[in-house]
mmCIF file of the C-alpha atoms, coordinates in Angstrom:
data_MODEL
# 
_entry.id   MODEL 
# 
loop_
_atom_site.group_PDB 
_atom_site.id 
_atom_site.type_symbol 
_atom_site.label_atom_id 
_atom_site.label_alt_id 
_atom_site.label_comp_id 
_atom_site.label_asym_id 
_atom_site.label_entity_id 
_atom_site.label_seq_id 
_atom_site.pdbx_PDB_ins_code 
_atom_site.Cartn_x 
_atom_site.Cartn_y 
_atom_site.Cartn_z 
_atom_site.occupancy 
_atom_site.B_iso_or_equiv 
_atom_site.pdbx_formal_charge 
_atom_site.auth_seq_id 
_atom_site.auth_comp_id 
_atom_site.auth_asym_id 
_atom_site.auth_atom_id 
_atom_site.pdbx_PDB_model_num 
ATOM 1   C CA . MET A 1 1   ? 102.270 -165.900 -119.975 1.00 0.00 ? 1   MET A CA 1 
ATOM 2   C CA . VAL A 1 2   ? 99.110  -163.829 -119.508 1.00 0.00 ? 2   VAL A CA 1 
ATOM 3   C CA . LEU A 1 3   ? 98.187  -159.900 -119.412 1.00 0.00 ? 3   LEU A CA 1 
ATOM 4   C CA . LYS A 1 4   ? 96.151  -158.722 -115.856 1.00 0.00 ? 4   LYS A CA 1 
ATOM 5   C CA . HIS A 1 5   ? 94.760  -155.377 -115.667 1.00 0.00 ? 5   HIS A CA 1 
ATOM 6   C CA . TYR A 1 6   ? 94.277  -153.284 -112.185 1.00 0.00 ? 6   TYR A CA 1 
ATOM 7   C CA . ILE A 1 7   ? 93.388  -149.302 -111.521 1.00 0.00 ? 7   ILE A CA 1 
ATOM 8   C CA . ILE A 1 8   ? 94.325  -147.284 -109.625 1.00 0.00 ? 8   ILE A CA 1 
ATOM 9   C CA . LEU A 1 9   ? 91.834  -145.643 -107.457 1.00 0.00 ? 9   LEU A CA 1 
ATOM 10  C CA . TYR A 1 10  ? 92.570  -141.773 -105.644 1.00 0.00 ? 10  TYR A CA 1 
ATOM 11  C CA . ARG A 1 11  ? 90.598  -140.762 -102.532 1.00 0.00 ? 11  ARG A CA 1 
ATOM 12  C CA . PRO A 1 12  ? 90.519  -137.173 -102.037 1.00 0.00 ? 12  PRO A CA 1 
ATOM 13  C CA . ASN A 1 13  ? 93.045  -135.648 -99.167  1.00 0.00 ? 13  ASN A CA 1 
ATOM 14  C CA . SER A 1 14  ? 95.893  -134.360 -99.111  1.00 0.00 ? 14  SER A CA 1 
ATOM 15  C CA . PHE A 1 15  ? 98.017  -136.692 -99.954  1.00 0.00 ? 15  PHE A CA 1 
ATOM 16  C CA . ASP A 1 16  ? 95.555  -138.137 -102.631 1.00 0.00 ? 16  ASP A CA 1 
ATOM 17  C CA . GLU A 1 17  ? 95.595  -141.795 -100.672 1.00 0.00 ? 17  GLU A CA 1 
ATOM 18  C CA . THR A 1 18  ? 94.870  -143.883 -103.112 1.00 0.00 ? 18  THR A CA 1 
ATOM 19  C CA . PHE A 1 19  ? 94.292  -148.322 -103.169 1.00 0.00 ? 19  PHE A CA 1 
ATOM 20  C CA . ASP A 1 20  ? 94.672  -150.993 -106.021 1.00 0.00 ? 20  ASP A CA 1 
ATOM 21  C CA . LYS A 1 21  ? 91.902  -153.141 -108.027 1.00 0.00 ? 21  LYS A CA 1 
ATOM 22  C CA . ARG A 1 22  ? 92.223  -155.565 -110.359 1.00 0.00 ? 22  ARG A CA 1 
ATOM 23  C CA . VAL A 1 23  ? 89.742  -155.329 -113.379 1.00 0.00 ? 23  VAL A CA 1 
ATOM 24  C CA . PRO A 1 24  ? 88.524  -157.560 -116.383 1.00 0.00 ? 24  PRO A CA 1 
ATOM 25  C CA . GLU A 1 25  ? 89.749  -155.236 -119.037 1.00 0.00 ? 25  GLU A CA 1 
ATOM 26  C CA . ARG A 1 26  ? 90.659  -151.827 -119.268 1.00 0.00 ? 26  ARG A CA 1 
ATOM 27  C CA . ASP A 1 27  ? 87.501  -150.179 -120.221 1.00 0.00 ? 27  ASP A CA 1 
ATOM 28  C CA . SER A 1 28  ? 86.300  -147.264 -118.757 1.00 0.00 ? 28  SER A CA 1 
ATOM 29  C CA . SER A 1 29  ? 82.792  -147.201 -119.162 1.00 0.00 ? 29  SER A CA 1 
ATOM 30  C CA . LYS A 1 30  ? 82.722  -150.402 -117.165 1.00 0.00 ? 30  LYS A CA 1 
ATOM 31  C CA . ILE A 1 31  ? 84.638  -148.656 -113.888 1.00 0.00 ? 31  ILE A CA 1 
ATOM 32  C CA . LYS A 1 32  ? 82.145  -148.724 -111.190 1.00 0.00 ? 32  LYS A CA 1 
ATOM 33  C CA . ILE A 1 33  ? 84.180  -145.688 -109.171 1.00 0.00 ? 33  ILE A CA 1 
ATOM 34  C CA . PRO A 1 34  ? 83.668  -146.057 -105.706 1.00 0.00 ? 34  PRO A CA 1 
ATOM 35  C CA . LYS A 1 35  ? 81.599  -142.383 -104.153 1.00 0.00 ? 35  LYS A CA 1 
ATOM 36  C CA . ASP A 1 36  ? 84.448  -142.020 -102.118 1.00 0.00 ? 36  ASP A CA 1 
ATOM 37  C CA . CYS A 1 37  ? 87.090  -142.125 -104.793 1.00 0.00 ? 37  CYS A CA 1 
ATOM 38  C CA . TYR A 1 38  ? 87.773  -139.202 -108.174 1.00 0.00 ? 38  TYR A CA 1 
ATOM 39  C CA . ALA A 1 39  ? 89.786  -140.577 -110.302 1.00 0.00 ? 39  ALA A CA 1 
ATOM 40  C CA . PHE A 1 40  ? 91.761  -143.883 -111.324 1.00 0.00 ? 40  PHE A CA 1 
ATOM 41  C CA . VAL A 1 41  ? 94.227  -145.216 -113.456 1.00 0.00 ? 41  VAL A CA 1 
ATOM 42  C CA . PHE A 1 42  ? 94.594  -148.312 -115.463 1.00 0.00 ? 42  PHE A CA 1 
ATOM 43  C CA . TYR A 1 43  ? 98.150  -150.640 -114.950 1.00 0.00 ? 43  TYR A CA 1 
ATOM 44  C CA . ASP A 1 44  ? 99.304  -154.218 -115.970 1.00 0.00 ? 44  ASP A CA 1 
ATOM 45  C CA . ILE A 1 45  ? 100.812 -156.770 -114.825 1.00 0.00 ? 45  ILE A CA 1 
ATOM 46  C CA . GLU A 1 46  ? 102.097 -159.559 -116.665 1.00 0.00 ? 46  GLU A CA 1 
ATOM 47  C CA . GLU A 1 47  ? 101.398 -162.779 -114.611 1.00 0.00 ? 47  GLU A CA 1 
ATOM 48  C CA . LYS A 1 48  ? 103.565 -166.129 -115.574 1.00 0.00 ? 48  LYS A CA 1 
ATOM 49  C CA . ARG A 1 49  ? 102.800 -169.297 -113.747 1.00 0.00 ? 49  ARG A CA 1 
ATOM 50  C CA . THR A 1 50  ? 106.021 -171.808 -113.359 1.00 0.00 ? 50  THR A CA 1 
ATOM 51  C CA . GLY A 1 51  ? 105.532 -174.840 -111.208 1.00 0.00 ? 51  GLY A CA 1 
ATOM 52  C CA . ASP A 1 52  ? 103.474 -173.897 -108.619 1.00 0.00 ? 52  ASP A CA 1 
ATOM 53  C CA . LYS A 1 53  ? 103.935 -170.391 -108.706 1.00 0.00 ? 53  LYS A CA 1 
ATOM 54  C CA . VAL A 1 54  ? 103.085 -167.408 -110.209 1.00 0.00 ? 54  VAL A CA 1 
ATOM 55  C CA . LEU A 1 55  ? 105.866 -164.582 -111.642 1.00 0.00 ? 55  LEU A CA 1 
ATOM 56  C CA . ARG A 1 56  ? 104.870 -160.833 -111.487 1.00 0.00 ? 56  ARG A CA 1 
ATOM 57  C CA . SER A 1 57  ? 106.167 -157.731 -113.663 1.00 0.00 ? 57  SER A CA 1 
ATOM 58  C CA . GLU A 1 58  ? 106.079 -154.592 -112.723 1.00 0.00 ? 58  GLU A CA 1 
ATOM 59  C CA . PRO A 1 59  ? 103.434 -152.631 -113.736 1.00 0.00 ? 59  PRO A CA 1 
ATOM 60  C CA . ILE A 1 60  ? 103.608 -151.312 -116.883 1.00 0.00 ? 60  ILE A CA 1 
ATOM 61  C CA . ASN A 1 61  ? 101.479 -149.439 -119.565 1.00 0.00 ? 61  ASN A CA 1 
ATOM 62  C CA . TYR A 1 62  ? 99.996  -147.276 -117.120 1.00 0.00 ? 62  TYR A CA 1 
ATOM 63  C CA . SER A 1 63  ? 97.245  -144.571 -118.629 1.00 0.00 ? 63  SER A CA 1 
ATOM 64  C CA . GLY A 1 64  ? 96.065  -141.301 -117.821 1.00 0.00 ? 64  GLY A CA 1 
ATOM 65  C CA . ARG A 1 65  ? 93.992  -139.989 -114.773 1.00 0.00 ? 65  ARG A CA 1 
ATOM 66  C CA . TYR A 1 66  ? 89.853  -140.676 -115.712 1.00 0.00 ? 66  TYR A CA 1 
ATOM 67  C CA . VAL A 1 67  ? 88.842  -138.465 -113.331 1.00 0.00 ? 67  VAL A CA 1 
ATOM 68  C CA . VAL A 1 68  ? 85.246  -136.972 -111.971 1.00 0.00 ? 68  VAL A CA 1 
ATOM 69  C CA . GLY A 1 69  ? 85.082  -133.294 -112.888 1.00 0.00 ? 69  GLY A CA 1 
ATOM 70  C CA . LYS A 1 70  ? 82.366  -131.575 -112.505 1.00 0.00 ? 70  LYS A CA 1 
ATOM 71  C CA . LYS A 1 71  ? 84.104  -128.319 -114.275 1.00 0.00 ? 71  LYS A CA 1 
ATOM 72  C CA . VAL A 1 72  ? 87.480  -127.991 -116.168 1.00 0.00 ? 72  VAL A CA 1 
ATOM 73  C CA . MET A 1 73  ? 88.759  -124.251 -115.732 1.00 0.00 ? 73  MET A CA 1 
ATOM 74  C CA . THR A 1 74  ? 91.367  -123.197 -118.443 1.00 0.00 ? 74  THR A CA 1 
ATOM 75  C CA . LEU A 1 75  ? 94.311  -120.784 -116.262 1.00 0.00 ? 75  LEU A CA 1 
ATOM 76  C CA . GLU A 1 76  ? 92.962  -118.038 -119.091 1.00 0.00 ? 76  GLU A CA 1 
ATOM 77  C CA . ALA A 1 77  ? 89.099  -119.043 -117.897 1.00 0.00 ? 77  ALA A CA 1 
ATOM 78  C CA . ILE A 1 78  ? 90.052  -118.488 -114.195 1.00 0.00 ? 78  ILE A CA 1 
ATOM 79  C CA . LYS A 1 79  ? 92.120  -115.363 -114.571 1.00 0.00 ? 79  LYS A CA 1 
ATOM 80  C CA . GLU A 1 80  ? 88.653  -113.909 -116.386 1.00 0.00 ? 80  GLU A CA 1 
ATOM 81  C CA . GLU A 1 81  ? 86.291  -116.170 -113.979 1.00 0.00 ? 81  GLU A CA 1 
ATOM 82  C CA . MET A 1 82  ? 87.279  -115.798 -110.844 1.00 0.00 ? 82  MET A CA 1 
ATOM 83  C CA . PRO A 1 83  ? 89.789  -113.248 -110.739 1.00 0.00 ? 83  PRO A CA 1 
ATOM 84  C CA . ASP A 1 84  ? 90.446  -113.338 -106.681 1.00 0.00 ? 84  ASP A CA 1 
ATOM 85  C CA . ASN A 1 85  ? 91.010  -116.471 -107.059 1.00 0.00 ? 85  ASN A CA 1 
ATOM 86  C CA . LYS A 1 86  ? 94.835  -116.008 -106.162 1.00 0.00 ? 86  LYS A CA 1 
ATOM 87  C CA . GLU A 1 87  ? 95.765  -120.212 -104.796 1.00 0.00 ? 87  GLU A CA 1 
ATOM 88  C CA . LEU A 1 88  ? 93.394  -121.301 -108.458 1.00 0.00 ? 88  LEU A CA 1 
ATOM 89  C CA . ILE A 1 89  ? 95.370  -118.796 -110.656 1.00 0.00 ? 89  ILE A CA 1 
ATOM 90  C CA . GLN A 1 90  ? 98.747  -120.399 -109.416 1.00 0.00 ? 90  GLN A CA 1 
ATOM 91  C CA . LEU A 1 91  ? 97.724  -124.266 -108.888 1.00 0.00 ? 91  LEU A CA 1 
ATOM 92  C CA . ALA A 1 92  ? 96.873  -123.845 -113.364 1.00 0.00 ? 92  ALA A CA 1 
ATOM 93  C CA . LYS A 1 93  ? 99.845  -121.196 -113.732 1.00 0.00 ? 93  LYS A CA 1 
ATOM 94  C CA . ASN A 1 94  ? 102.022 -123.904 -112.144 1.00 0.00 ? 94  ASN A CA 1 
ATOM 95  C CA . SER A 1 95  ? 100.976 -127.260 -114.435 1.00 0.00 ? 95  SER A CA 1 
ATOM 96  C CA . GLU A 1 96  ? 102.556 -128.363 -118.096 1.00 0.00 ? 96  GLU A CA 1 
ATOM 97  C CA . THR A 1 97  ? 98.218  -128.309 -119.374 1.00 0.00 ? 97  THR A CA 1 
ATOM 98  C CA . LYS A 1 98  ? 97.562  -124.503 -117.804 1.00 0.00 ? 98  LYS A CA 1 
ATOM 99  C CA . VAL A 1 99  ? 94.441  -127.223 -117.128 1.00 0.00 ? 99  VAL A CA 1 
ATOM 100 C CA . VAL A 1 100 ? 92.589  -127.334 -114.019 1.00 0.00 ? 100 VAL A CA 1 
ATOM 101 C CA . VAL A 1 101 ? 89.354  -130.045 -113.270 1.00 0.00 ? 101 VAL A CA 1 
ATOM 102 C CA . LEU A 1 102 ? 86.819  -129.817 -110.013 1.00 0.00 ? 102 LEU A CA 1 
ATOM 103 C CA . THR A 1 103 ? 85.824  -132.720 -109.169 1.00 0.00 ? 103 THR A CA 1 
ATOM 104 C CA . LYS A 1 104 ? 83.125  -133.908 -107.338 1.00 0.00 ? 104 LYS A CA 1 
ATOM 105 C CA . PHE A 1 105 ? 84.243  -133.545 -103.589 1.00 0.00 ? 105 PHE A CA 1 
ATOM 106 C CA . ASN A 1 106 ? 85.090  -129.534 -105.037 1.00 0.00 ? 106 ASN A CA 1 
ATOM 107 C CA . GLU A 1 107 ? 88.233  -130.071 -104.854 1.00 0.00 ? 107 GLU A CA 1 
ATOM 108 C CA . TRP A 1 108 ? 90.448  -128.694 -107.799 1.00 0.00 ? 108 TRP A CA 1 
ATOM 109 C CA . LYS A 1 109 ? 93.177  -130.657 -109.294 1.00 0.00 ? 109 LYS A CA 1 
ATOM 110 C CA . ILE A 1 110 ? 95.366  -129.683 -112.164 1.00 0.00 ? 110 ILE A CA 1 
ATOM 111 C CA . LEU A 1 111 ? 95.015  -132.230 -115.612 1.00 0.00 ? 111 LEU A CA 1 
ATOM 112 C CA . PHE A 1 112 ? 98.139  -133.746 -117.116 1.00 0.00 ? 112 PHE A CA 1 
ATOM 113 C CA . LYS A 1 113 ? 98.147  -134.794 -120.841 1.00 0.00 ? 113 LYS A CA 1 
ATOM 114 C CA . GLY A 1 114 ? 96.969  -137.920 -121.083 1.00 0.00 ? 114 GLY A CA 1 
ATOM 115 C CA . ASP A 1 115 ? 94.091  -137.348 -118.971 1.00 0.00 ? 115 ASP A CA 1 
ATOM 116 C CA . VAL A 1 116 ? 90.269  -137.896 -119.143 1.00 0.00 ? 116 VAL A CA 1 
ATOM 117 C CA . VAL A 1 117 ? 87.474  -136.488 -117.291 1.00 0.00 ? 117 VAL A CA 1 
ATOM 118 C CA . LEU A 1 118 ? 84.967  -138.029 -116.936 1.00 0.00 ? 118 LEU A CA 1 
ATOM 119 C CA . CYS A 1 119 ? 81.437  -135.897 -116.793 1.00 0.00 ? 119 CYS A CA 1 
ATOM 120 C CA . GLY A 1 120 ? 78.212  -136.783 -115.272 1.00 0.00 ? 120 GLY A CA 1 
ATOM 121 C CA . LEU A 1 121 ? 78.729  -139.404 -113.510 1.00 0.00 ? 121 LEU A CA 1 
ATOM 122 C CA . GLU A 1 122 ? 77.393  -138.259 -110.085 1.00 0.00 ? 122 GLU A CA 1 
ATOM 123 C CA . GLY A 1 123 ? 74.264  -141.333 -110.452 1.00 0.00 ? 123 GLY A CA 1 
ATOM 124 C CA . LYS A 1 124 ? 76.205  -143.760 -112.098 1.00 0.00 ? 124 LYS A CA 1 
ATOM 125 C CA . LEU A 1 125 ? 78.960  -144.150 -108.880 1.00 0.00 ? 125 LEU A CA 1 
ATOM 126 C CA . ASN A 1 126 ? 79.196  -147.151 -106.535 1.00 0.00 ? 126 ASN A CA 1 
# 
């Protein structure tokens, strides 16, 4: 059985459009993030060749999201620095972690446990 690595790339819009891409390894420093994407997630698929057929498993081993971010803020910091931004306060308040990230597209997204914020990558994007 062979383990193949993939990423799910996230594009910004109201539904967070995604697409998948095969990658040689699970190394976030070697991922070339397309300019129109703000995040990615690793996952694996096991493949087994049987004669002329290739059997593939369901996706396994999902990572947290790797988000290209400009700024990370906690609920407390938002209340302090932007007390009039009720929508952002509510977004952070409703999240499990109470933390949000400003993406490179100037959209605020909730950070989940296991997520990683990649800062300063604007010049390293594909």
